[in-house]
PyMOL Python script that loads the backbone (N, CA, C, O; Angstrom):
from pymol import cmd

cmd.read_pdbstr("""\
ATOM      1  N   MET A   1    -125.133 -19.448  23.990  1.00  0.00           N
ATOM      2  CA  MET A   1    -124.323 -20.031  22.407  1.00  0.00           C
ATOM      3  C   MET A   1    -122.914 -21.120  23.175  1.00  0.00           C
ATOM      4  O   MET A   1    -122.749 -21.702  24.247  1.00  0.00           O
ATOM      5  N   GLU A   2    -122.142 -20.938  21.912  1.00  0.00           N
ATOM      6  CA  GLU A   2    -121.335 -22.177  22.119  1.00  0.00           C
ATOM      7  C   GLU A   2    -119.982 -21.047  22.376  1.00  0.00           C
ATOM      8  O   GLU A   2    -120.101 -19.846  22.135  1.00  0.00           O
ATOM      9  N   ASP A   3    -118.885 -21.581  22.827  1.00  0.00           N
ATOM     10  CA  ASP A   3    -117.805 -21.084  23.115  1.00  0.00           C
ATOM     11  C   ASP A   3    -117.370 -20.716  21.273  1.00  0.00           C
ATOM     12  O   ASP A   3    -118.132 -20.687  20.306  1.00  0.00           O
ATOM     13  N   ASP A   4    -116.198 -20.530  21.322  1.00  0.00           N
ATOM     14  CA  ASP A   4    -115.105 -19.490  20.294  1.00  0.00           C
ATOM     15  C   ASP A   4    -114.977 -20.826  19.467  1.00  0.00           C
ATOM     16  O   ASP A   4    -115.003 -21.950  19.967  1.00  0.00           O
ATOM     17  N   PHE A   5    -114.838 -20.543  18.152  1.00  0.00           N
ATOM     18  CA  PHE A   5    -113.911 -21.775  17.872  1.00  0.00           C
ATOM     19  C   PHE A   5    -113.590 -21.227  16.488  1.00  0.00           C
ATOM     20  O   PHE A   5    -113.949 -20.096  16.161  1.00  0.00           O
ATOM     21  N   TYR A   6    -112.881 -22.072  15.642  1.00  0.00           N
ATOM     22  CA  TYR A   6    -111.872 -21.753  14.240  1.00  0.00           C
ATOM     23  C   TYR A   6    -112.610 -22.370  13.100  1.00  0.00           C
ATOM     24  O   TYR A   6    -113.358 -23.343  13.193  1.00  0.00           O
ATOM     25  N   ALA A   7    -112.345 -21.751  12.089  1.00  0.00           N
ATOM     26  CA  ALA A   7    -114.344 -22.289  11.226  1.00  0.00           C
ATOM     27  C   ALA A   7    -113.582 -21.484   9.836  1.00  0.00           C
ATOM     28  O   ALA A   7    -113.176 -20.324   9.904  1.00  0.00           O
ATOM     29  N   THR A   8    -113.487 -22.302   8.650  1.00  0.00           N
ATOM     30  CA  THR A   8    -113.523 -21.796   7.848  1.00  0.00           C
ATOM     31  C   THR A   8    -114.958 -21.441   6.790  1.00  0.00           C
ATOM     32  O   THR A   8    -115.704 -22.397   7.002  1.00  0.00           O
ATOM     33  N   LEU A   9    -115.678 -20.461   5.724  1.00  0.00           N
ATOM     34  CA  LEU A   9    -116.922 -20.268   6.327  1.00  0.00           C
ATOM     35  C   LEU A   9    -116.857 -20.169   4.891  1.00  0.00           C
ATOM     36  O   LEU A   9    -115.825 -19.958   4.254  1.00  0.00           O
ATOM     37  N   LYS A  10    -118.173 -20.354   4.347  1.00  0.00           N
ATOM     38  CA  LYS A  10    -118.442 -20.005   2.758  1.00  0.00           C
ATOM     39  C   LYS A  10    -119.554 -19.077   2.995  1.00  0.00           C
ATOM     40  O   LYS A  10    -120.223 -19.180   4.023  1.00  0.00           O
ATOM     41  N   LEU A  11    -119.880 -17.862   1.804  1.00  0.00           N
ATOM     42  CA  LEU A  11    -120.763 -16.953   2.094  1.00  0.00           C
ATOM     43  C   LEU A  11    -121.349 -17.081   0.821  1.00  0.00           C
ATOM     44  O   LEU A  11    -120.868 -17.681  -0.141  1.00  0.00           O
ATOM     45  N   ASN A  12    -122.910 -16.203   0.902  1.00  0.00           N
ATOM     46  CA  ASN A  12    -123.351 -16.134   0.094  1.00  0.00           C
ATOM     47  C   ASN A  12    -122.741 -15.334  -1.118  1.00  0.00           C
ATOM     48  O   ASN A  12    -123.100 -15.457  -2.289  1.00  0.00           O
ATOM     49  N   SER A  13    -121.726 -14.467  -0.628  1.00  0.00           N
ATOM     50  CA  SER A  13    -120.900 -13.800  -1.690  1.00  0.00           C
ATOM     51  C   SER A  13    -120.278 -14.504  -3.072  1.00  0.00           C
ATOM     52  O   SER A  13    -120.315 -14.301  -4.286  1.00  0.00           O
ATOM     53  N   GLY A  14    -119.584 -15.617  -1.983  1.00  0.00           N
ATOM     54  CA  GLY A  14    -118.851 -16.770  -2.789  1.00  0.00           C
ATOM     55  C   GLY A  14    -117.239 -16.863  -2.027  1.00  0.00           C
ATOM     56  O   GLY A  14    -116.317 -17.598  -2.381  1.00  0.00           O
ATOM     57  N   GLU A  15    -117.245 -16.080  -1.121  1.00  0.00           N
ATOM     58  CA  GLU A  15    -116.217 -15.687  -0.790  1.00  0.00           C
ATOM     59  C   GLU A  15    -116.011 -16.597   0.960  1.00  0.00           C
ATOM     60  O   GLU A  15    -116.778 -16.666   1.920  1.00  0.00           O
ATOM     61  N   GLU A  16    -114.303 -17.297   0.667  1.00  0.00           N
ATOM     62  CA  GLU A  16    -114.390 -18.575   1.622  1.00  0.00           C
ATOM     63  C   GLU A  16    -113.310 -18.039   2.419  1.00  0.00           C
ATOM     64  O   GLU A  16    -112.268 -17.866   1.787  1.00  0.00           O
ATOM     65  N   ILE A  17    -113.288 -17.683   3.836  1.00  0.00           N
ATOM     66  CA  ILE A  17    -112.537 -16.836   4.693  1.00  0.00           C
ATOM     67  C   ILE A  17    -112.699 -18.175   5.995  1.00  0.00           C
ATOM     68  O   ILE A  17    -113.640 -18.903   6.312  1.00  0.00           O
ATOM     69  N   PHE A  18    -111.733 -18.076   6.337  1.00  0.00           N
ATOM     70  CA  PHE A  18    -111.371 -18.249   7.996  1.00  0.00           C
ATOM     71  C   PHE A  18    -111.197 -17.552   9.419  1.00  0.00           C
ATOM     72  O   PHE A  18    -110.860 -16.373   9.517  1.00  0.00           O
ATOM     73  N   ALA A  19    -111.364 -18.089  10.134  1.00  0.00           N
ATOM     74  CA  ALA A  19    -111.591 -17.091  11.477  1.00  0.00           C
ATOM     75  C   ALA A  19    -111.993 -17.632  12.754  1.00  0.00           C
ATOM     76  O   ALA A  19    -112.811 -18.549  12.676  1.00  0.00           O
ATOM     77  N   LYS A  20    -111.709 -17.371  13.636  1.00  0.00           N
ATOM     78  CA  LYS A  20    -111.962 -17.352  15.022  1.00  0.00           C
ATOM     79  C   LYS A  20    -113.271 -16.555  15.564  1.00  0.00           C
ATOM     80  O   LYS A  20    -113.270 -15.421  16.043  1.00  0.00           O
ATOM     81  N   VAL A  21    -114.803 -17.734  15.308  1.00  0.00           N
ATOM     82  CA  VAL A  21    -115.752 -17.318  15.449  1.00  0.00           C
ATOM     83  C   VAL A  21    -116.377 -17.453  16.731  1.00  0.00           C
ATOM     84  O   VAL A  21    -115.930 -18.382  17.404  1.00  0.00           O
ATOM     85  N   SER A  22    -117.358 -16.723  17.283  1.00  0.00           N
ATOM     86  CA  SER A  22    -118.337 -16.365  18.106  1.00  0.00           C
ATOM     87  C   SER A  22    -119.398 -15.966  17.699  1.00  0.00           C
ATOM     88  O   SER A  22    -119.543 -14.807  17.309  1.00  0.00           O
ATOM     89  N   PRO A  23    -120.332 -16.831  17.711  1.00  0.00           N
ATOM     90  CA  PRO A  23    -121.131 -16.947  17.649  1.00  0.00           C
ATOM     91  C   PRO A  23    -121.983 -15.889  19.030  1.00  0.00           C
ATOM     92  O   PRO A  23    -121.638 -15.525  20.155  1.00  0.00           O
ATOM     93  N   THR A  24    -122.971 -15.737  18.344  1.00  0.00           N
ATOM     94  CA  THR A  24    -124.008 -14.464  19.062  1.00  0.00           C
ATOM     95  C   THR A  24    -125.478 -14.299  18.776  1.00  0.00           C
ATOM     96  O   THR A  24    -125.950 -14.063  17.664  1.00  0.00           O
ATOM     97  N   GLU A  25    -126.263 -14.473  20.086  1.00  0.00           N
ATOM     98  CA  GLU A  25    -127.590 -14.497  19.594  1.00  0.00           C
ATOM     99  C   GLU A  25    -128.607 -13.025  20.466  1.00  0.00           C
ATOM    100  O   GLU A  25    -128.760 -12.700  21.643  1.00  0.00           O
ATOM    101  N   GLU A  26    -129.158 -12.417  19.003  1.00  0.00           N
ATOM    102  CA  GLU A  26    -130.076 -10.707  19.531  1.00  0.00           C
ATOM    103  C   GLU A  26    -131.218 -11.178  18.674  1.00  0.00           C
ATOM    104  O   GLU A  26    -131.365 -11.749  17.593  1.00  0.00           O
ATOM    105  N   GLU A  27    -131.896 -10.726  19.554  1.00  0.00           N
ATOM    106  CA  GLU A  27    -133.337 -10.829  18.866  1.00  0.00           C
ATOM    107  C   GLU A  27    -133.577 -11.722  17.871  1.00  0.00           C
ATOM    108  O   GLU A  27    -133.891 -11.435  16.715  1.00  0.00           O
ATOM    109  N   ASP A  28    -133.411 -12.924  18.379  1.00  0.00           N
ATOM    110  CA  ASP A  28    -133.760 -14.166  17.913  1.00  0.00           C
ATOM    111  C   ASP A  28    -133.218 -14.142  16.663  1.00  0.00           C
ATOM    112  O   ASP A  28    -133.942 -14.450  15.716  1.00  0.00           O
ATOM    113  N   ARG A  29    -131.857 -13.774  16.441  1.00  0.00           N
ATOM    114  CA  ARG A  29    -130.999 -13.351  14.922  1.00  0.00           C
ATOM    115  C   ARG A  29    -129.716 -13.927  15.523  1.00  0.00           C
ATOM    116  O   ARG A  29    -129.561 -13.495  16.665  1.00  0.00           O
ATOM    117  N   VAL A  30    -128.735 -14.766  15.130  1.00  0.00           N
ATOM    118  CA  VAL A  30    -127.746 -15.477  15.342  1.00  0.00           C
ATOM    119  C   VAL A  30    -126.592 -14.525  14.521  1.00  0.00           C
ATOM    120  O   VAL A  30    -126.509 -15.076  13.423  1.00  0.00           O
ATOM    121  N   PHE A  31    -125.813 -13.549  14.527  1.00  0.00           N
ATOM    122  CA  PHE A  31    -124.591 -13.294  14.204  1.00  0.00           C
ATOM    123  C   PHE A  31    -123.389 -14.113  14.342  1.00  0.00           C
ATOM    124  O   PHE A  31    -123.335 -15.093  15.084  1.00  0.00           O
ATOM    125  N   LEU A  32    -122.396 -13.682  13.592  1.00  0.00           N
ATOM    126  CA  LEU A  32    -120.926 -14.512  14.341  1.00  0.00           C
ATOM    127  C   LEU A  32    -119.938 -13.501  14.310  1.00  0.00           C
ATOM    128  O   LEU A  32    -119.927 -12.897  13.237  1.00  0.00           O
ATOM    129  N   ILE A  33    -119.155 -13.146  15.089  1.00  0.00           N
ATOM    130  CA  ILE A  33    -118.121 -12.418  15.388  1.00  0.00           C
ATOM    131  C   ILE A  33    -117.018 -13.375  14.888  1.00  0.00           C
ATOM    132  O   ILE A  33    -116.919 -14.580  15.116  1.00  0.00           O
ATOM    133  N   LEU A  34    -116.294 -12.660  14.234  1.00  0.00           N
ATOM    134  CA  LEU A  34    -115.148 -12.584  13.222  1.00  0.00           C
ATOM    135  C   LEU A  34    -114.103 -12.066  14.213  1.00  0.00           C
ATOM    136  O   LEU A  34    -114.327 -11.147  15.001  1.00  0.00           O
ATOM    137  N   SER A  35    -112.432 -13.016  14.069  1.00  0.00           N
ATOM    138  CA  SER A  35    -111.581 -12.357  14.772  1.00  0.00           C
ATOM    139  C   SER A  35    -110.545 -12.594  13.676  1.00  0.00           C
ATOM    140  O   SER A  35    -110.192 -13.723  13.337  1.00  0.00           O
ATOM    141  N   ASN A  36    -110.112 -11.545  13.179  1.00  0.00           N
ATOM    142  CA  ASN A  36    -108.746 -11.598  11.990  1.00  0.00           C
ATOM    143  C   ASN A  36    -109.001 -12.736  10.954  1.00  0.00           C
ATOM    144  O   ASN A  36    -108.291 -13.722  10.758  1.00  0.00           O
ATOM    145  N   PRO A  37    -110.467 -12.301  10.168  1.00  0.00           N
ATOM    146  CA  PRO A  37    -110.534 -13.978   9.017  1.00  0.00           C
ATOM    147  C   PRO A  37    -109.287 -13.045   8.193  1.00  0.00           C
ATOM    148  O   PRO A  37    -108.769 -11.938   8.342  1.00  0.00           O
ATOM    149  N   ILE A  38    -109.140 -14.331   7.148  1.00  0.00           N
ATOM    150  CA  ILE A  38    -108.183 -14.307   6.208  1.00  0.00           C
ATOM    151  C   ILE A  38    -108.923 -15.095   4.995  1.00  0.00           C
ATOM    152  O   ILE A  38    -110.074 -15.507   4.844  1.00  0.00           O
ATOM    153  N   THR A  39    -107.911 -15.115   4.311  1.00  0.00           N
ATOM    154  CA  THR A  39    -108.108 -15.930   2.648  1.00  0.00           C
ATOM    155  C   THR A  39    -107.688 -16.478   2.508  1.00  0.00           C
ATOM    156  O   THR A  39    -106.917 -16.419   3.466  1.00  0.00           O
ATOM    157  N   ILE A  40    -107.305 -17.506   1.778  1.00  0.00           N
ATOM    158  CA  ILE A  40    -106.160 -18.309   1.516  1.00  0.00           C
ATOM    159  C   ILE A  40    -105.875 -18.819   0.216  1.00  0.00           C
ATOM    160  O   ILE A  40    -106.805 -19.582  -0.046  1.00  0.00           O
ATOM    161  N   SER A  41    -105.069 -18.792  -0.735  1.00  0.00           N
ATOM    162  CA  SER A  41    -105.285 -19.193  -2.058  1.00  0.00           C
ATOM    163  C   SER A  41    -104.028 -19.395  -2.338  1.00  0.00           C
ATOM    164  O   SER A  41    -103.002 -18.764  -2.082  1.00  0.00           O
ATOM    165  N   GLU A  42    -104.386 -20.958  -3.244  1.00  0.00           N
ATOM    166  CA  GLU A  42    -103.172 -21.606  -3.759  1.00  0.00           C
ATOM    167  C   GLU A  42    -102.726 -21.041  -5.078  1.00  0.00           C
ATOM    168  O   GLU A  42    -103.343 -20.668  -6.076  1.00  0.00           O
ATOM    169  N   ILE A  43    -101.172 -21.112  -4.689  1.00  0.00           N
ATOM    170  CA  ILE A  43    -100.571 -20.415  -6.067  1.00  0.00           C
ATOM    171  C   ILE A  43     -99.702 -21.387  -6.377  1.00  0.00           C
ATOM    172  O   ILE A  43     -99.197 -22.155  -5.558  1.00  0.00           O
ATOM    173  N   LYS A  44     -99.394 -21.375  -8.233  1.00  0.00           N
ATOM    174  CA  LYS A  44     -98.348 -22.360  -8.479  1.00  0.00           C
ATOM    175  C   LYS A  44     -97.461 -21.663  -9.437  1.00  0.00           C
ATOM    176  O   LYS A  44     -97.710 -21.334 -10.597  1.00  0.00           O
ATOM    177  N   GLY A  45     -96.108 -21.456  -8.571  1.00  0.00           N
ATOM    178  CA  GLY A  45     -94.585 -20.974  -9.460  1.00  0.00           C
ATOM    179  C   GLY A  45     -94.371 -21.572 -10.656  1.00  0.00           C
ATOM    180  O   GLY A  45     -94.920 -22.638 -10.937  1.00  0.00           O
ATOM    181  N   ARG A  46     -93.586 -20.972 -11.441  1.00  0.00           N
ATOM    182  CA  ARG A  46     -93.370 -21.167 -12.936  1.00  0.00           C
ATOM    183  C   ARG A  46     -92.737 -22.524 -12.455  1.00  0.00           C
ATOM    184  O   ARG A  46     -93.560 -23.366 -12.814  1.00  0.00           O
ATOM    185  N   ASN A  47     -91.956 -23.009 -11.984  1.00  0.00           N
ATOM    186  CA  ASN A  47     -90.996 -24.599 -11.482  1.00  0.00           C
ATOM    187  C   ASN A  47     -92.001 -25.268 -10.296  1.00  0.00           C
ATOM    188  O   ASN A  47     -91.742 -25.597  -9.139  1.00  0.00           O
ATOM    189  N   GLY A  48     -93.228 -25.329 -11.054  1.00  0.00           N
ATOM    190  CA  GLY A  48     -94.588 -26.439 -10.480  1.00  0.00           C
ATOM    191  C   GLY A  48     -94.498 -26.277  -8.985  1.00  0.00           C
ATOM    192  O   GLY A  48     -95.196 -27.066  -8.347  1.00  0.00           O
ATOM    193  N   ILE A  49     -93.872 -25.523  -8.385  1.00  0.00           N
ATOM    194  CA  ILE A  49     -93.948 -25.509  -7.154  1.00  0.00           C
ATOM    195  C   ILE A  49     -95.081 -24.715  -6.172  1.00  0.00           C
ATOM    196  O   ILE A  49     -95.148 -23.496  -6.328  1.00  0.00           O
ATOM    197  N   THR A  50     -95.721 -25.163  -5.454  1.00  0.00           N
ATOM    198  CA  THR A  50     -97.458 -24.916  -4.894  1.00  0.00           C
ATOM    199  C   THR A  50     -97.170 -24.324  -3.871  1.00  0.00           C
ATOM    200  O   THR A  50     -96.542 -24.787  -2.919  1.00  0.00           O
ATOM    201  N   GLY A  51     -97.700 -23.023  -4.009  1.00  0.00           N
ATOM    202  CA  GLY A  51     -97.748 -22.477  -2.334  1.00  0.00           C
ATOM    203  C   GLY A  51     -98.879 -22.094  -1.683  1.00  0.00           C
ATOM    204  O   GLY A  51     -99.830 -22.748  -2.111  1.00  0.00           O
ATOM    205  N   TYR A  52     -99.276 -21.122  -0.619  1.00  0.00           N
ATOM    206  CA  TYR A  52    -100.418 -20.199  -0.072  1.00  0.00           C
ATOM    207  C   TYR A  52     -99.970 -19.277  -0.319  1.00  0.00           C
ATOM    208  O   TYR A  52     -98.766 -19.037  -0.418  1.00  0.00           O
ATOM    209  N   LYS A  53    -101.422 -18.125  -0.564  1.00  0.00           N
ATOM    210  CA  LYS A  53    -101.415 -16.596  -0.156  1.00  0.00           C
ATOM    211  C   LYS A  53    -102.219 -16.701   1.225  1.00  0.00           C
ATOM    212  O   LYS A  53    -103.171 -17.451   1.441  1.00  0.00           O
ATOM    213  N   ILE A  54    -101.735 -15.942   1.965  1.00  0.00           N
ATOM    214  CA  ILE A  54    -102.894 -15.811   3.206  1.00  0.00           C
ATOM    215  C   ILE A  54    -102.942 -14.295   3.081  1.00  0.00           C
ATOM    216  O   ILE A  54    -101.856 -13.733   2.938  1.00  0.00           O
ATOM    217  N   GLU A  55    -103.872 -13.668   3.109  1.00  0.00           N
ATOM    218  CA  GLU A  55    -104.230 -12.556   3.179  1.00  0.00           C
ATOM    219  C   GLU A  55    -105.495 -11.801   3.845  1.00  0.00           C
ATOM    220  O   GLU A  55    -106.611 -12.171   3.482  1.00  0.00           O
ATOM    221  N   PRO A  56    -105.365 -10.566   4.982  1.00  0.00           N
ATOM    222  CA  PRO A  56    -106.246 -10.418   5.173  1.00  0.00           C
ATOM    223  C   PRO A  56    -107.661 -10.448   4.577  1.00  0.00           C
ATOM    224  O   PRO A  56    -107.555 -10.642   3.366  1.00  0.00           O
ATOM    225  N   TRP A  57    -109.040 -10.324   4.981  1.00  0.00           N
ATOM    226  CA  TRP A  57    -110.564 -10.943   4.234  1.00  0.00           C
ATOM    227  C   TRP A  57    -110.425  -9.487   4.005  1.00  0.00           C
ATOM    228  O   TRP A  57    -110.120  -9.413   2.815  1.00  0.00           O
ATOM    229  N   LEU A  58    -110.476  -8.403   4.444  1.00  0.00           N
ATOM    230  CA  LEU A  58    -110.381  -6.883   4.530  1.00  0.00           C
ATOM    231  C   LEU A  58    -109.537  -6.280   4.036  1.00  0.00           C
ATOM    232  O   LEU A  58    -108.824  -5.929   4.976  1.00  0.00           O
ATOM    233  N   LYS A  59    -109.023  -5.813   2.902  1.00  0.00           N
ATOM    234  CA  LYS A  59    -107.599  -5.054   2.785  1.00  0.00           C
ATOM    235  C   LYS A  59    -107.564  -3.706   3.589  1.00  0.00           C
ATOM    236  O   LYS A  59    -106.516  -3.282   4.075  1.00  0.00           O
ATOM    237  N   THR A  60    -108.872  -3.001   3.711  1.00  0.00           N
ATOM    238  CA  THR A  60    -108.744  -1.557   3.653  1.00  0.00           C
ATOM    239  C   THR A  60    -108.799  -1.118   4.178  1.00  0.00           C
ATOM    240  O   THR A  60    -108.907   0.101   4.042  1.00  0.00           O
ATOM    241  N   THR A  61    -108.762  -1.939   5.629  1.00  0.00           N
ATOM    242  CA  THR A  61    -108.698  -1.342   7.203  1.00  0.00           C
ATOM    243  C   THR A  61    -108.199  -2.459   8.109  1.00  0.00           C
ATOM    244  O   THR A  61    -108.032  -3.675   8.012  1.00  0.00           O
ATOM    245  N   ASN A  62    -108.012  -1.402   9.144  1.00  0.00           N
ATOM    246  CA  ASN A  62    -107.359  -1.672  10.630  1.00  0.00           C
ATOM    247  C   ASN A  62    -107.812  -2.832  11.603  1.00  0.00           C
ATOM    248  O   ASN A  62    -107.144  -3.582  12.315  1.00  0.00           O
ATOM    249  N   ASP A  63    -109.389  -2.708  11.360  1.00  0.00           N
ATOM    250  CA  ASP A  63    -110.228  -3.811  12.263  1.00  0.00           C
ATOM    251  C   ASP A  63    -109.878  -5.409  12.040  1.00  0.00           C
ATOM    252  O   ASP A  63    -109.564  -6.162  11.118  1.00  0.00           O
ATOM    253  N   ASP A  64    -110.079  -5.448  13.180  1.00  0.00           N
ATOM    254  CA  ASP A  64    -109.961  -7.238  13.309  1.00  0.00           C
ATOM    255  C   ASP A  64    -110.844  -8.152  14.033  1.00  0.00           C
ATOM    256  O   ASP A  64    -110.623  -9.281  14.469  1.00  0.00           O
ATOM    257  N   MET A  65    -112.135  -7.249  14.074  1.00  0.00           N
ATOM    258  CA  MET A  65    -113.277  -7.759  14.393  1.00  0.00           C
ATOM    259  C   MET A  65    -114.197  -7.486  13.602  1.00  0.00           C
ATOM    260  O   MET A  65    -114.343  -6.319  13.239  1.00  0.00           O
ATOM    261  N   PHE A  66    -115.110  -8.587  13.105  1.00  0.00           N
ATOM    262  CA  PHE A  66    -116.096  -8.152  11.838  1.00  0.00           C
ATOM    263  C   PHE A  66    -117.426  -9.083  12.409  1.00  0.00           C
ATOM    264  O   PHE A  66    -117.277 -10.230  12.831  1.00  0.00           O
ATOM    265  N   ILE A  67    -118.632  -8.445  12.352  1.00  0.00           N
ATOM    266  CA  ILE A  67    -119.925  -9.113  12.499  1.00  0.00           C
ATOM    267  C   ILE A  67    -120.838  -9.296  11.524  1.00  0.00           C
ATOM    268  O   ILE A  67    -121.324  -8.319  10.954  1.00  0.00           O
ATOM    269  N   ILE A  68    -121.179 -10.512  11.217  1.00  0.00           N
ATOM    270  CA  ILE A  68    -121.827 -11.079   9.748  1.00  0.00           C
ATOM    271  C   ILE A  68    -123.375 -11.625  10.312  1.00  0.00           C
ATOM    272  O   ILE A  68    -123.405 -11.964  11.495  1.00  0.00           O
ATOM    273  N   ASN A  69    -124.590 -11.719   9.557  1.00  0.00           N
ATOM    274  CA  ASN A  69    -125.270 -12.370  10.085  1.00  0.00           C
ATOM    275  C   ASN A  69    -125.814 -13.800   9.591  1.00  0.00           C
ATOM    276  O   ASN A  69    -125.932 -13.931   8.372  1.00  0.00           O
ATOM    277  N   LEU A  70    -126.124 -14.782  10.336  1.00  0.00           N
ATOM    278  CA  LEU A  70    -126.090 -16.076   9.796  1.00  0.00           C
ATOM    279  C   LEU A  70    -126.457 -16.622   8.828  1.00  0.00           C
ATOM    280  O   LEU A  70    -126.041 -17.673   8.341  1.00  0.00           O
ATOM    281  N   ASP A  71    -127.637 -15.631   8.320  1.00  0.00           N
ATOM    282  CA  ASP A  71    -128.011 -15.567   6.999  1.00  0.00           C
ATOM    283  C   ASP A  71    -127.087 -15.447   5.474  1.00  0.00           C
ATOM    284  O   ASP A  71    -127.385 -15.571   4.286  1.00  0.00           O
ATOM    285  N   ASN A  72    -125.918 -15.162   6.176  1.00  0.00           N
ATOM    286  CA  ASN A  72    -125.665 -15.252   4.978  1.00  0.00           C
ATOM    287  C   ASN A  72    -123.938 -15.927   4.414  1.00  0.00           C
ATOM    288  O   ASN A  72    -123.026 -15.648   3.636  1.00  0.00           O
ATOM    289  N   VAL A  73    -124.329 -16.955   5.433  1.00  0.00           N
ATOM    290  CA  VAL A  73    -123.475 -17.955   5.549  1.00  0.00           C
ATOM    291  C   VAL A  73    -124.230 -18.977   4.922  1.00  0.00           C
ATOM    292  O   VAL A  73    -125.328 -19.266   5.398  1.00  0.00           O
ATOM    293  N   ILE A  74    -123.773 -19.598   3.865  1.00  0.00           N
ATOM    294  CA  ILE A  74    -123.900 -20.731   3.294  1.00  0.00           C
ATOM    295  C   ILE A  74    -123.596 -22.149   3.825  1.00  0.00           C
ATOM    296  O   ILE A  74    -124.357 -23.117   3.825  1.00  0.00           O
ATOM    297  N   THR A  75    -122.181 -22.064   4.331  1.00  0.00           N
ATOM    298  CA  THR A  75    -121.881 -23.444   5.391  1.00  0.00           C
ATOM    299  C   THR A  75    -120.542 -23.030   5.856  1.00  0.00           C
ATOM    300  O   THR A  75    -119.819 -22.344   5.132  1.00  0.00           O
ATOM    301  N   LEU A  76    -120.091 -23.512   7.323  1.00  0.00           N
ATOM    302  CA  LEU A  76    -119.546 -23.589   7.743  1.00  0.00           C
ATOM    303  C   LEU A  76    -118.952 -24.986   8.339  1.00  0.00           C
ATOM    304  O   LEU A  76    -119.557 -26.050   8.472  1.00  0.00           O
ATOM    305  N   SER A  77    -117.676 -24.699   8.642  1.00  0.00           N
ATOM    306  CA  SER A  77    -116.752 -26.476   8.674  1.00  0.00           C
ATOM    307  C   SER A  77    -115.883 -25.731  10.055  1.00  0.00           C
ATOM    308  O   SER A  77    -115.113 -24.790   9.860  1.00  0.00           O
ATOM    309  N   GLU A  78    -116.051 -26.114  10.989  1.00  0.00           N
ATOM    310  CA  GLU A  78    -115.222 -26.037  12.178  1.00  0.00           C
ATOM    311  C   GLU A  78    -114.199 -26.980  12.678  1.00  0.00           C
ATOM    312  O   GLU A  78    -114.383 -28.067  13.226  1.00  0.00           O
ATOM    313  N   SER A  79    -113.175 -26.427  12.420  1.00  0.00           N
ATOM    314  CA  SER A  79    -112.057 -26.719  12.420  1.00  0.00           C
ATOM    315  C   SER A  79    -111.311 -26.836  13.999  1.00  0.00           C
ATOM    316  O   SER A  79    -111.572 -25.986  14.850  1.00  0.00           O
ATOM    317  N   SER A  80    -110.639 -27.643  14.200  1.00  0.00           N
ATOM    318  CA  SER A  80    -110.139 -28.640  15.828  1.00  0.00           C
ATOM    319  C   SER A  80    -109.318 -27.654  15.816  1.00  0.00           C
ATOM    320  O   SER A  80    -109.464 -26.886  16.767  1.00  0.00           O
ATOM    321  N   ASP A  81    -108.457 -27.381  15.040  1.00  0.00           N
ATOM    322  CA  ASP A  81    -107.093 -27.035  15.071  1.00  0.00           C
ATOM    323  C   ASP A  81    -107.203 -25.684  13.960  1.00  0.00           C
ATOM    324  O   ASP A  81    -108.094 -25.494  13.131  1.00  0.00           O
ATOM    325  N   ILE A  82    -105.937 -24.788  14.253  1.00  0.00           N
ATOM    326  CA  ILE A  82    -105.339 -23.754  13.166  1.00  0.00           C
ATOM    327  C   ILE A  82    -105.110 -25.014  12.381  1.00  0.00           C
ATOM    328  O   ILE A  82    -104.829 -26.132  12.812  1.00  0.00           O
ATOM    329  N   PRO A  83    -105.328 -24.518  10.850  1.00  0.00           N
ATOM    330  CA  PRO A  83    -105.054 -25.718   9.705  1.00  0.00           C
ATOM    331  C   PRO A  83    -103.657 -25.084   9.742  1.00  0.00           C
ATOM    332  O   PRO A  83    -103.268 -23.956  10.046  1.00  0.00           O
ATOM    333  N   ARG A  84    -102.782 -26.658   9.156  1.00  0.00           N
ATOM    334  CA  ARG A  84    -100.921 -26.187   9.324  1.00  0.00           C
ATOM    335  C   ARG A  84    -100.725 -26.392   7.616  1.00  0.00           C
ATOM    336  O   ARG A  84    -100.440 -27.478   7.111  1.00  0.00           O
ATOM    337  N   LEU A  85    -100.872 -25.512   7.079  1.00  0.00           N
ATOM    338  CA  LEU A  85    -100.671 -25.660   5.530  1.00  0.00           C
ATOM    339  C   LEU A  85     -99.415 -26.857   5.291  1.00  0.00           C
ATOM    340  O   LEU A  85     -98.453 -26.722   6.046  1.00  0.00           O
ATOM    341  N   PRO A  86     -99.377 -27.589   4.664  1.00  0.00           N
ATOM    342  CA  PRO A  86     -98.452 -27.974   3.831  1.00  0.00           C
ATOM    343  C   PRO A  86     -97.247 -27.354   2.874  1.00  0.00           C
ATOM    344  O   PRO A  86     -97.670 -27.007   1.772  1.00  0.00           O
ATOM    345  N   LEU A  87     -95.867 -27.155   3.079  1.00  0.00           N
ATOM    346  CA  LEU A  87     -94.422 -26.870   2.547  1.00  0.00           C
ATOM    347  C   LEU A  87     -94.652 -27.792   0.905  1.00  0.00           C
ATOM    348  O   LEU A  87     -95.501 -28.682   0.950  1.00  0.00           O
ATOM    349  N   ARG A  88     -94.361 -27.706   0.357  1.00  0.00           N
ATOM    350  CA  ARG A  88     -93.820 -28.298  -0.927  1.00  0.00           C
ATOM    351  C   ARG A  88     -92.929 -27.480  -1.611  1.00  0.00           C
ATOM    352  O   ARG A  88     -93.111 -26.289  -1.863  1.00  0.00           O
ATOM    353  N   TYR A  89     -91.584 -28.415  -2.021  1.00  0.00           N
ATOM    354  CA  TYR A  89     -90.592 -27.787  -2.677  1.00  0.00           C
ATOM    355  C   TYR A  89     -90.512 -28.391  -4.110  1.00  0.00           C
ATOM    356  O   TYR A  89     -89.673 -27.976  -4.909  1.00  0.00           O
TER     357      TYR A  89
END
""", "prot")
cmd.dss("prot")
cmd.show_as("cartoon", "prot")
cmd.util.cbc("prot")
cmd.orient("prot")
């Protein structure tokens, strides 16, 4: 399998998450190990200021690694670098 990489994943549930991904294969099935997955949402302030809210994907656990089946992924977009969100004033 490939080395670890950063990616945005769109899941069958509609969720969109960003994480460090480690693909692994077991018994002819592919799983993705996600490290520190987060969600990123755009927020707009009253003055027209746009910003971004970054939150853990799962908020009720202290775990930082999760395993998901590749069958639960609609699409995956590899990132060559951790995204740097623009600051707008």
